[in-house]
N, C-alpha and C positions, 0 to 999 in steps of 0.2 A: 242634702247639702243646702246651705243658705245661699242666696244670690251673691252675697259678698264674698263667698268662697269660690265662686265659679270662674274658671279661666277658659275662654273660648279661643281656639285658633280657627280663623276663617280665611279662605283664599279669596283673592280679589284681582280684578284686572281693570284696565282703564279704556278698553276698546269700545264698550257699549254701556248699557245701563247698570251693569253689575257694580261698578264703582259707586254710583249714587246709592244703589240699594244697600251695599255693604256699609258705607259710611253712615247712612241714616240709621240702619239697624244697630251699628256699633254705638252710635250716640245714644239711642234710646235704651240700649242694654246698659250702657255706662250709668245712666240715670237710675238704673235698678241695681247697681252695685256689681255688675259683671265686668270683668277685665277682658278685653278683646285684643288678640294679636292678629293684625291684618297681614297676610303673606301675599305680597304682590308678585304676580306672574305676568309675562308678556311685556309689551312696550312700556317704557317708563313715562309716566305723565309729567307735565310741567312741574317745576319745583313748587310753584304756588299751590298747585293741587295737592302735592305730597305734604307740604307744610300744613295745609288746612286739615288733612287727615290726622297728622301727628298732634294737632292742637285739640283734638276731641278728648275730653277727659276719659281716662281709662283705656286709651288706645295706644298700642305700639305698632308702628308700621315697619315691616321687614321687607326690604327689596331683595328678592331671591335670585333674580337674574334667570329664572327658569322660563321655558317657553309655554305658551298656551297650547292646549291639546290640538286645536284646529289650525295652529300655525306651526306645529312641530313637523319635522320631515319624516320621522319614522316612529313606529310604535315604541321602540326602545327609548326614544327621547321622552315620550309621555310616561312610561314606566319609571324612568330615572327621576323625572320631576315628582312623581308620586312618592317615590322612596325618600326623596329629599324633604318633602313636606311631612312625611311620617317622622323622619329624624328631627325635624324642627319641632313637631308636636311633642316629641319625647324630651328634647332639650328645654323647651319652654314650659314643660310640665303642664300641658293643657289637660283639661277634663273632657272636653268635647272638641271634635274637629268638624267644621262645616265646610264641605267642598262645594264651591260654586262652579266648579268644573269637575263633575263626577268621574270622568275618565281617569282622574288621578288615583282613584281607588282600585283600578283594575289590576289584579294580581299583586297588590301591595298589602302587607300586613301593618296596620296602624296600632299604636299602643292604647288607644281609647276609642270609644264608639264614634261612628261617622254619621253625620246627617248630609245627605246628598241633595243639593238644590238644583233642580232641572229648570234653569232659566231659559234655555234654548238648546238646540242641537242640530247637527247637520241632517240627520234623518228626517226630522219633522219639518225642517226648513225645505228640504228637497221635495217632500210630499206636497207642501203648500205652493211652492214656486215653480218647480220643474215637473217633468213627467219621466216615466220609465225607471229602470233600475238605478241604484246609486252607482256613481262612478267609483273606480277602485280607490282613489285617494279619499273619498268620502266614506267608503264602506269600512275600511279598517278603523277609522276614527269612530264611526258609529258603533262598531263592535266593542271597542274599549269603553265607550260611553255606557253602553248597556251593561257590560260587566261591572263597571263602577257603581251603577245604580243598584244592581243586585247585591253588591258587597256591603251596602250601607245598612245601618240599623234602622234608619228612617229615610224616606224619600219625600221631598216637598216640591210643589210647583206653584207658580204665582197666580194661577187661575184653574178652575175646574176643567175648562175646555182644554187647556194645555196639559193638564194631568191626564185626561182621557187620550189625547193625541200621543203623549209619551208612553202610556201603557200599551197602546196599540202598536206603536213603532217598535217596541222592544219586547213585546209579549211578556210583560211583567206579571208576576203572580198576584200583585195587588196594586191598587190605584195610589199614586202619590198623594200625600196629604196637601190639600189646598191651603196655602197661607198667602192671602192677597198682599201685594206690595203696599207700602205706605210711603207717604211723602208729605212733609209739612209745607203749607202754602208759602210761596216765595213772598217776601216783603215787597209790596208794590209801591212805586212812587205815584204821586197824584198825576192823573192823565185824563184827557178827554177822549171820547170815542174817536177812533180813526178807522177809515174804511179800507181794510185790506184783509186778506186771508193769510194764515200762517201755518207752516208745518215745521217740524224739527225732528232731528234724529240722524242716523247714519245714512246719508243720502246715497252713498255708493252701494248700499245693500239692496239687491234686487227684491228682497222680501218686503222692503218698504214701498216698492212700486211707485216711486216718485214720478216715473214717466207719465202716469195717468194725470197727475196734477200739472205736469208741464203742458200736456195737451189741453187741460181745462183752462190753464192760464191764458192760452191763446184766444179763448172765447170770452174773456172777461174785460171789463173796463176798469177794474181795480187790480192791484198787484197781488200775487201770491209770493210771500217771502218764505224761503226755505233755509232754515238755519241748521248747520251741521257740516261735517266734513264731506268733501266730494271724492276723496281717495281713502282707501282702506289699507290696513297693514299687510293684506295679502296681495296687494298690487291692483285691486279693483279700482277703477276710476270712471267717473261719469261727468257729463256736461249737459246742460239743459238750455233750450233756446228761449224760453219764455218766463221761467222763474227768476226771481231775484235771489241770488245765492251769495250772501256775504261771508259764508264759511261758518266756522265754529265761533260762538260768542261767549262772553262771560255770563255768569249767573245774573249779575246786575243788568246787563244788556238784555238778557232774556226777560227779566222782570219788567223792564221798560216797555218791551214789545207787548207782553201780556196785559200790562196795565191799560193799554188802549182797547182792550177787549175785542181783538180781531176775531174773525171766524177761524177756529182751529180745524184743520183738515188732516186726515190721514187716509190714504188709499192702500194701506198695507194689506198684503196677502198673508203675511206671517207676522204675528205679534203675540207673544206669550202673555203679555200684560199691557204694557204701554205707559211708561212713566211720563213721557212727554204729554200724553193726553191728560193724565192726572194733574200735571202742573197747570195746564191750560184751564181745565175744568175748575180747579181750586181758585183760579183768578177770575172766574165768572165768564169765561169765553164760551160762546156757543160751539157745539161740536158737530162736524160733518164727517162721518167715519165710514170706512168700508164695511160691508155687511159680512163680517166674519164672526165665528162663534165667540172668540174672546171679547170682542167689543160688545156683542149682544149681551153677554153675561154681565159685564161690568157696568155698562151704561144704559142698557135696557131702553126705557122711555125718555132718557135724558139726552139723546142724540138723534140726528137725522142720519139714516143709513142709506148708502148708495153702493151698488155693485162696484167691485174694485176696479174693473176695467172701463167703467162708464164715465168718461170725461165730461160728456154733456150733462150727465146727472150731477156731477160735482159742481160744475159751473152754474147750473140752474139753482142748486141749493144755496150756494154762496151768494148769488145774486138776490135770491129771495130774502135772505137774512140781512144783507147789506141794505136792501131797499126798504126794510120794515124794522125800524128801530125798536118798537115795542116787542116784536117777536124776537129780535136778536137778544134783547135784555132778558126776556122771559126764558129763552132757551139757555142762556148763560147761567141764570139762577138755578134752573133745573140741574144743570151739570154741577154747579157748585154744591148744591144740596147732597148729591150723590157722593161727591169727592170728600165730603166731611167724614165719611165712614172709613176712608183709607188712610190711616195715620200711622206714623212710625211706632207710636205707643201700642196700638192694637197689634201691629206686626210683631213687636218685641215680646209682648205678653204671650202671644201664641207660640213663638219660638222658645221662650223660656219654659213653657209647659212641656214642649218636646225635649229640650235639653234635660229638664228635671227628671224625665222618665229614664234617661240613659246614663247620666253622669255619676261618677263615683266620688266619695268624700275627698276633700282636699288632702287629708292625711294619707290617702292611699294612692296619690299620684305617682306615676312612674318616676323614679329618680333621674336626675339629669346625668 
């Protein structure tokens, strides 16, 4: 099949990084002649965000009204959502389905091959953040996730470290294929260096471990700005005593912050890849990151690593970089050099290789 004949149906949600991942991938695939149907599950993002997705050449956005697996109330709701996505794939005459929520494949027959993308999951999150056996409401979701992974023709993960964690969590017969995420650098406005630290992401998520940064902020003479939501769709809510928390900001506002090349920090205990880190590195920000396998894999010698619970260590690393402009700039350039390898084009080419192994010719598509 030629790329111009390929039609991909890909699920997407707006709760975390999957939205950015999926829209960047769809844009890069469109440049290669692939048509992408984005099937939106879970909470509806703002109209501006939806309109931006619809404006991507080759993209059709379908708002399904279906729940995300980890926000569903029962296993039957997840299976029903999977069945509806399978029906949509048949109706849209897709050649390939990429499930960014693998549980949707559990016990559901799809008309075309499935690529299951393991971006995150409750079992690996629990292993990194909590202790002991999974609670019941996590356990049934993890079971469906594992069944969905096994039902796929191909499994992918955004880092080798997370692929290993996923295989171990679900006792998979093979290791998911590593396809690192990609992100184009944000266009940055002219800006002078400003002395502050920055973090970004789902601040309400315990896996992001923002509490360590709140304690670090109490030790610093410069602010730590924390961008992102303080409340999650599952009812989780946090507040911090020392961080500056303006909430979620636009891409332009984020670019304005990154242009000042602050010290970008993440104390995450759980991070399958880290798109926010990539955005900061692409802008030339020096990185101070928790010492977890994913960050070691991706950033290696281009970051300063600190134990996730060591607020003193984070504060000391931030102070050192703020106090030494030459070191700050040098570390930022190291991060930028590594970031250049993680592009949407590279990600799309790898995914096209996988799709091409599985897809059927356009003339053989299942009839609507």
